[in-house]
N, CA, C and O atoms as a GROMACS GRO file, in nm:
protein
  356
    1MET      N    1   1.668   7.252  -6.031
    1MET     CA    2   1.709   7.129  -5.969
    1MET      C    3   1.726   7.034  -6.054
    1MET      O    4   1.627   6.997  -6.117
    2THR      N    5   1.848   6.976  -6.075
    2THR     CA    6   1.901   6.846  -6.250
    2THR      C    7   1.837   6.731  -6.084
    2THR      O    8   1.833   6.737  -5.961
    3SER      N    9   1.796   6.632  -6.208
    3SER     CA   10   1.733   6.524  -6.156
    3SER      C   11   1.886   6.471  -6.038
    3SER      O   12   1.894   6.469  -5.916
    4GLY      N   13   1.998   6.429  -6.160
    4GLY     CA   14   2.188   6.453  -6.030
    4GLY      C   15   2.154   6.475  -5.871
    4GLY      O   16   2.176   6.413  -5.767
    5ASN      N   17   2.084   6.606  -5.913
    5ASN     CA   18   2.098   6.685  -5.687
    5ASN      C   19   1.958   6.658  -5.664
    5ASN      O   20   1.932   6.669  -5.544
    6ARG      N   21   1.864   6.630  -5.731
    6ARG     CA   22   1.776   6.548  -5.596
    6ARG      C   23   1.800   6.404  -5.531
    6ARG      O   24   1.753   6.371  -5.422
    7GLU      N   25   1.915   6.284  -5.652
    7GLU     CA   26   1.924   6.131  -5.652
    7GLU      C   27   2.008   6.166  -5.491
    7GLU      O   28   1.989   6.100  -5.390
    8ILE      N   29   2.094   6.275  -5.500
    8ILE     CA   30   2.218   6.353  -5.363
    8ILE      C   31   2.129   6.362  -5.225
    8ILE      O   32   2.143   6.324  -5.109
    9ILE      N   33   2.005   6.453  -5.320
    9ILE     CA   34   1.968   6.483  -5.178
    9ILE      C   35   1.896   6.394  -5.119
    9ILE      O   36   1.874   6.393  -4.998
   10GLU      N   37   1.847   6.299  -5.213
   10GLU     CA   38   1.779   6.184  -5.082
   10GLU      C   39   1.834   6.082  -5.041
   10GLU      O   40   1.806   6.029  -4.933
   11GLU      N   41   1.956   6.021  -5.157
   11GLU     CA   42   2.022   6.002  -5.085
   11GLU      C   43   2.100   6.022  -4.926
   11GLU      O   44   2.140   5.919  -4.870
   12ASP      N   45   2.124   6.192  -4.843
   12ASP     CA   46   2.133   6.190  -4.739
   12ASP      C   47   2.054   6.225  -4.715
   12ASP      O   48   2.067   6.293  -4.613
   13ARG      N   49   1.915   6.223  -4.765
   13ARG     CA   50   1.776   6.207  -4.655
   13ARG      C   51   1.798   6.084  -4.605
   13ARG      O   52   1.780   6.054  -4.487
   14LYS      N   53   1.843   5.999  -4.706
   14LYS     CA   54   1.875   5.865  -4.597
   14LYS      C   55   1.924   5.798  -4.524
   14LYS      O   56   1.898   5.707  -4.446
   15VAL      N   57   2.041   5.883  -4.579
   15VAL     CA   58   2.169   5.839  -4.418
   15VAL      C   59   2.107   5.911  -4.320
   15VAL      O   60   2.049   5.829  -4.249
   16ARG      N   61   2.087   6.029  -4.277
   16ARG     CA   62   2.090   6.072  -4.221
   16ARG      C   63   1.991   5.969  -4.156
   16ARG      O   64   2.007   5.890  -4.063
   17PHE      N   65   1.886   5.997  -4.234
   17PHE     CA   66   1.764   5.876  -4.116
   17PHE      C   67   1.834   5.799  -4.076
   17PHE      O   68   1.849   5.799  -3.954
   18LEU      N   69   1.952   5.645  -4.204
   18LEU     CA   70   1.942   5.581  -4.132
   18LEU      C   71   2.075   5.586  -3.980
   18LEU      O   72   2.096   5.507  -3.888
   19ARG      N   73   2.127   5.696  -4.012
   19ARG     CA   74   2.245   5.736  -3.870
   19ARG      C   75   2.149   5.768  -3.719
   19ARG      O   76   2.196   5.772  -3.605
   20TYR      N   77   2.056   5.782  -3.745
   20TYR     CA   78   1.996   5.827  -3.645
   20TYR      C   79   1.895   5.717  -3.575
   20TYR      O   80   1.885   5.681  -3.458
   21LEU      N   81   1.806   5.672  -3.722
   21LEU     CA   82   1.768   5.541  -3.625
   21LEU      C   83   1.890   5.460  -3.528
   21LEU      O   84   1.888   5.436  -3.407
   22VAL      N   85   1.978   5.434  -3.616
   22VAL     CA   86   2.067   5.347  -3.537
   22VAL      C   87   2.171   5.398  -3.408
   22VAL      O   88   2.247   5.336  -3.333
   23ASP      N   89   2.135   5.551  -3.420
   23ASP     CA   90   2.256   5.649  -3.275
   23ASP      C   91   2.128   5.556  -3.178
   23ASP      O   92   2.157   5.474  -3.091
   24PHE      N   93   1.925   5.611  -3.235
   24PHE     CA   94   1.815   5.592  -3.141
   24PHE      C   95   1.829   5.458  -3.040
   24PHE      O   96   1.789   5.441  -2.925
   25THR      N   97   1.902   5.369  -3.131
   25THR     CA   98   1.872   5.230  -3.100
   25THR      C   99   1.985   5.176  -3.026
   25THR      O  100   1.984   5.072  -2.960
   26LEU      N  101   2.091   5.262  -3.045
   26LEU     CA  102   2.231   5.208  -2.980
   26LEU      C  103   2.157   5.265  -2.830
   26LEU      O  104   2.174   5.200  -2.727
   27LEU      N  105   2.105   5.346  -2.831
   27LEU     CA  106   2.055   5.447  -2.668
   27LEU      C  107   1.923   5.395  -2.646
   27LEU      O  108   1.874   5.431  -2.539
   28SER      N  109   1.868   5.336  -2.702
   28SER     CA  110   1.762   5.220  -2.587
   28SER      C  111   1.818   5.080  -2.610
   28SER      O  112   1.752   4.996  -2.550
   29ILE      N  113   1.866   5.058  -2.642
   29ILE     CA  114   1.979   4.907  -2.592
   29ILE      C  115   2.033   4.962  -2.468
   29ILE      O  116   2.005   4.906  -2.362
   30GLN      N  117   2.126   5.090  -2.469
   30GLN     CA  118   2.182   5.090  -2.372
   30GLN      C  119   2.049   5.079  -2.224
   30GLN      O  120   2.003   4.994  -2.146
   31GLN      N  121   2.036   5.218  -2.255
   31GLN     CA  122   1.969   5.295  -2.139
   31GLN      C  123   1.756   5.267  -2.047
   31GLN      O  124   1.693   5.296  -1.946
   32ASN      N  125   1.739   5.183  -2.201
   32ASN     CA  126   1.623   5.152  -2.119
   32ASN      C  127   1.583   4.956  -2.085
   32ASN      O  128   1.647   4.852  -2.099
   33ASP      N  129   1.469   4.985  -2.046
   33ASP     CA  130   1.386   4.861  -1.974
   33ASP      C  131   1.379   4.730  -2.024
   33ASP      O  132   1.288   4.653  -1.993
   34LEU      N  133   1.439   4.712  -2.073
   34LEU     CA  134   1.477   4.582  -2.264
   34LEU      C  135   1.468   4.446  -2.214
   34LEU      O  136   1.550   4.419  -2.126
   35THR      N  137   1.386   4.347  -2.249
   35THR     CA  138   1.434   4.237  -2.252
   35THR      C  139   1.601   4.180  -2.349
   35THR      O  140   1.634   4.255  -2.442
   36LEU      N  141   1.673   4.082  -2.327
   36LEU     CA  142   1.753   4.054  -2.425
   36LEU      C  143   1.640   4.028  -2.550
   36LEU      O  144   1.684   4.118  -2.621
   37GLU      N  145   1.533   3.975  -2.627
   37GLU     CA  146   1.509   3.945  -2.680
   37GLU      C  147   1.406   4.070  -2.798
   37GLU      O  148   1.386   4.088  -2.918
   38GLU      N  149   1.374   4.118  -2.689
   38GLU     CA  150   1.289   4.303  -2.713
   38GLU      C  151   1.451   4.333  -2.803
   38GLU      O  152   1.448   4.389  -2.913
   39ALA      N  153   1.550   4.298  -2.754
   39ALA     CA  154   1.745   4.449  -2.785
   39ALA      C  155   1.754   4.350  -2.919
   39ALA      O  156   1.754   4.420  -3.020
   40LEU      N  157   1.762   4.216  -2.947
   40LEU     CA  158   1.791   4.123  -3.025
   40LEU      C  159   1.650   4.188  -3.208
   40LEU      O  160   1.667   4.212  -3.327
   41LYS      N  161   1.555   4.185  -3.128
   41LYS     CA  162   1.396   4.203  -3.231
   41LYS      C  163   1.419   4.401  -3.275
   41LYS      O  164   1.341   4.446  -3.358
   42MET      N  165   1.505   4.479  -3.226
   42MET     CA  166   1.542   4.585  -3.258
   42MET      C  167   1.698   4.564  -3.297
   42MET      O  168   1.740   4.487  -3.211
   43VAL      N  169   1.776   4.588  -3.363
   43VAL     CA  170   1.843   4.528  -3.451
   43VAL      C  171   1.808   4.469  -3.569
   43VAL      O  172   1.849   4.515  -3.676
   44GLU      N  173   1.723   4.355  -3.562
   44GLU     CA  174   1.607   4.284  -3.686
   44GLU      C  175   1.564   4.383  -3.744
   44GLU      O  176   1.596   4.417  -3.858
   45ASP      N  177   1.470   4.450  -3.656
   45ASP     CA  178   1.395   4.585  -3.692
   45ASP      C  179   1.485   4.718  -3.819
   45ASP      O  180   1.436   4.778  -3.914
   46VAL      N  181   1.636   4.722  -3.757
   46VAL     CA  182   1.683   4.839  -3.746
   46VAL      C  183   1.734   4.748  -3.967
   46VAL      O  184   1.759   4.783  -4.083
   47LYS      N  185   1.719   4.638  -3.887
   47LYS     CA  186   1.809   4.602  -4.066
   47LYS      C  187   1.713   4.583  -4.179
   47LYS      O  188   1.745   4.582  -4.298
   48ARG      N  189   1.587   4.568  -4.128
   48ARG     CA  190   1.522   4.528  -4.213
   48ARG      C  191   1.430   4.694  -4.267
   48ARG      O  192   1.356   4.692  -4.365
   49THR      N  193   1.443   4.781  -4.214
   49THR     CA  194   1.411   4.900  -4.239
   49THR      C  195   1.620   4.969  -4.345
   49THR      O  196   1.633   5.060  -4.426
   50THR      N  197   1.725   4.878  -4.292
   50THR     CA  198   1.802   4.923  -4.375
   50THR      C  199   1.761   4.883  -4.493
   50THR      O  200   1.717   4.960  -4.579
   51LEU      N  201   1.768   4.810  -4.501
   51LEU     CA  202   1.685   4.686  -4.621
   51LEU      C  203   1.641   4.784  -4.720
   51LEU      O  204   1.703   4.822  -4.819
   52GLY      N  205   1.553   4.812  -4.688
   52GLY     CA  206   1.435   4.854  -4.730
   52GLY      C  207   1.473   5.038  -4.778
   52GLY      O  208   1.391   5.115  -4.829
   53LEU      N  209   1.596   5.067  -4.746
   53LEU     CA  210   1.625   5.206  -4.730
   53LEU      C  211   1.780   5.184  -4.861
   53LEU      O  212   1.819   5.262  -4.947
   54PHE      N  213   1.821   5.075  -4.829
   54PHE     CA  214   2.005   5.009  -4.894
   54PHE      C  215   1.962   4.922  -4.952
   54PHE      O  216   2.025   4.831  -4.898
   55PRO      N  217   1.886   4.864  -5.041
   55PRO     CA  218   1.862   4.687  -5.096
   55PRO      C  219   2.001   4.713  -5.138
   55PRO      O  220   2.060   4.806  -5.192
   56GLU      N  221   2.041   4.555  -5.076
   56GLU     CA  222   2.114   4.476  -5.180
   56GLU      C  223   2.268   4.574  -5.061
   56GLU      O  224   2.374   4.609  -5.113
   57LYS      N  225   2.239   4.591  -4.929
   57LYS     CA  226   2.334   4.637  -4.877
   57LYS      C  227   2.407   4.581  -4.779
   57LYS      O  228   2.513   4.619  -4.728
   58GLU      N  229   2.308   4.445  -4.749
   58GLU     CA  230   2.317   4.370  -4.652
   58GLU      C  231   2.395   4.289  -4.573
   58GLU      O  232   2.369   4.232  -4.467
   59ASP      N  233   2.559   4.294  -4.687
   59ASP     CA  234   2.713   4.317  -4.671
   59ASP      C  235   2.722   4.416  -4.540
   59ASP      O  236   2.756   4.392  -4.425
   60ALA      N  237   2.673   4.544  -4.607
   60ALA     CA  238   2.715   4.650  -4.507
   60ALA      C  239   2.658   4.650  -4.357
   60ALA      O  240   2.739   4.668  -4.266
   61PHE      N  241   2.505   4.629  -4.325
   61PHE     CA  242   2.533   4.626  -4.265
   61PHE      C  243   2.526   4.547  -4.163
   61PHE      O  244   2.483   4.578  -4.052
   62GLU      N  245   2.584   4.400  -4.211
   62GLU     CA  246   2.658   4.304  -4.119
   62GLU      C  247   2.712   4.329  -4.096
   62GLU      O  248   2.709   4.301  -3.976
   63LEU      N  249   2.872   4.426  -4.134
   63LEU     CA  250   3.030   4.424  -4.101
   63LEU      C  251   2.982   4.541  -4.006
   63LEU      O  252   3.000   4.524  -3.886
   64ILE      N  253   2.929   4.646  -4.043
   64ILE     CA  254   2.907   4.761  -3.968
   64ILE      C  255   2.870   4.832  -3.880
   64ILE      O  256   2.925   4.907  -3.800
   65TYR      N  257   2.714   4.785  -3.909
   65TYR     CA  258   2.581   4.850  -3.766
   65TYR      C  259   2.566   4.699  -3.688
   65TYR      O  260   2.514   4.708  -3.577
   66ARG      N  261   2.604   4.569  -3.729
   66ARG     CA  262   2.539   4.423  -3.636
   66ARG      C  263   2.620   4.469  -3.538
   66ARG      O  264   2.576   4.519  -3.435
   67PRO      N  265   2.773   4.452  -3.570
   67PRO     CA  266   2.851   4.412  -3.458
   67PRO      C  267   2.909   4.573  -3.330
   67PRO      O  268   3.006   4.563  -3.255
   68ARG      N  269   2.814   4.709  -3.339
   68ARG     CA  270   2.829   4.781  -3.224
   68ARG      C  271   2.678   4.788  -3.182
   68ARG      O  272   2.622   4.874  -3.114
   69PHE      N  273   2.612   4.645  -3.256
   69PHE     CA  274   2.464   4.637  -3.214
   69PHE      C  275   2.516   4.576  -3.076
   69PHE      O  276   2.533   4.612  -2.960
   70TYR      N  277   2.531   4.456  -3.162
   70TYR     CA  278   2.595   4.320  -3.002
   70TYR      C  279   2.685   4.369  -2.930
   70TYR      O  280   2.713   4.286  -2.843
   71ARG      N  281   2.776   4.508  -2.915
   71ARG     CA  282   2.894   4.556  -2.854
   71ARG      C  283   2.766   4.618  -2.766
   71ARG      O  284   2.786   4.603  -2.646
   72ALA      N  285   2.652   4.678  -2.793
   72ALA     CA  286   2.606   4.735  -2.700
   72ALA      C  287   2.482   4.637  -2.571
   72ALA      O  288   2.433   4.654  -2.459
   73ILE      N  289   2.486   4.512  -2.710
   73ILE     CA  290   2.374   4.478  -2.620
   73ILE      C  291   2.481   4.340  -2.556
   73ILE      O  292   2.429   4.256  -2.483
   74ARG      N  293   2.617   4.332  -2.590
   74ARG     CA  294   2.732   4.207  -2.454
   74ARG      C  295   2.760   4.340  -2.365
   74ARG      O  296   2.814   4.314  -2.258
   75GLU      N  297   2.745   4.422  -2.379
   75GLU     CA  298   2.765   4.543  -2.257
   75GLU      C  299   2.648   4.571  -2.145
   75GLU      O  300   2.653   4.609  -2.028
   76ARG      N  301   2.535   4.534  -2.240
   76ARG     CA  302   2.420   4.559  -2.157
   76ARG      C  303   2.400   4.469  -2.050
   76ARG      O  304   2.389   4.473  -1.927
   77PHE      N  305   2.400   4.354  -2.176
   77PHE     CA  306   2.383   4.222  -2.058
   77PHE      C  307   2.418   4.053  -2.059
   77PHE      O  308   2.375   3.940  -2.042
   78GLY      N  309   2.572   4.167  -2.105
   78GLY     CA  310   2.660   3.987  -2.033
   78GLY      C  311   2.650   3.952  -2.144
   78GLY      O  312   2.756   3.890  -2.145
   79PHE      N  313   2.597   3.934  -2.276
   79PHE     CA  314   2.608   3.819  -2.433
   79PHE      C  315   2.584   3.860  -2.463
   79PHE      O  316   2.504   3.952  -2.449
   80SER      N  317   2.684   3.784  -2.585
   80SER     CA  318   2.700   3.820  -2.698
   80SER      C  319   2.648   3.663  -2.788
   80SER      O  320   2.680   3.544  -2.778
   81PRO      N  321   2.528   3.762  -2.898
   81PRO     CA  322   2.476   3.655  -2.899
   81PRO      C  323   2.569   3.661  -3.104
   81PRO      O  324   2.638   3.754  -3.147
   82PRO      N  325   2.525   3.505  -3.194
   82PRO     CA  326   2.616   3.483  -3.223
   82PRO      C  327   2.596   3.571  -3.376
   82PRO      O  328   2.501   3.616  -3.440
   83PHE      N  329   2.689   3.568  -3.385
   83PHE     CA  330   2.656   3.641  -3.536
   83PHE      C  331   2.582   3.528  -3.679
   83PHE      O  332   2.604   3.408  -3.694
   84PRO      N  333   2.520   3.594  -3.740
   84PRO     CA  334   2.424   3.496  -3.775
   84PRO      C  335   2.534   3.475  -3.903
   84PRO      O  336   2.641   3.533  -3.919
   85GLU      N  337   2.453   3.341  -4.013
   85GLU     CA  338   2.545   3.236  -4.101
   85GLU      C  339   2.583   3.317  -4.219
   85GLU      O  340   2.491   3.314  -4.300
   86ARG      N  341   2.670   3.378  -4.255
   86ARG     CA  342   2.647   3.462  -4.373
   86ARG      C  343   2.826   3.461  -4.450
   86ARG      O  344   2.932   3.511  -4.414
   87SER      N  345   2.783   3.377  -4.570
   87SER     CA  346   2.856   3.358  -4.656
   87SER      C  347   2.929   3.493  -4.756
   87SER      O  348   2.877   3.552  -4.851
   88PHE      N  349   3.041   3.509  -4.706
   88PHE     CA  350   3.065   3.652  -4.848
   88PHE      C  351   3.135   3.596  -4.944
   88PHE      O  352   3.225   3.516  -4.918
   89PRO      N  353   3.100   3.633  -5.074
   89PRO     CA  354   3.144   3.605  -5.152
   89PRO      C  355   3.297   3.630  -5.213
   89PRO      O  356   3.329   3.581  -5.321
   0.00000   0.00000   0.00000
């Protein structure tokens, strides 16, 4: 197996793990007996894990995943948390 193949396999593993983590967290927010604060903490925990797997991809998290999480939070709690202040280049 070449180095390039190993990198592709590792990247695929990380993507599958992130997809699982996001789906699991969304289900937890939607179905578990959580407080709003616990749900918001879960979002930040997923963000921290995402950045550990994919450094320098914070913008992607903010554009792709945070809106999904906040939509689930809004549906569950009737509250729309403010998006963090970000300045995009």
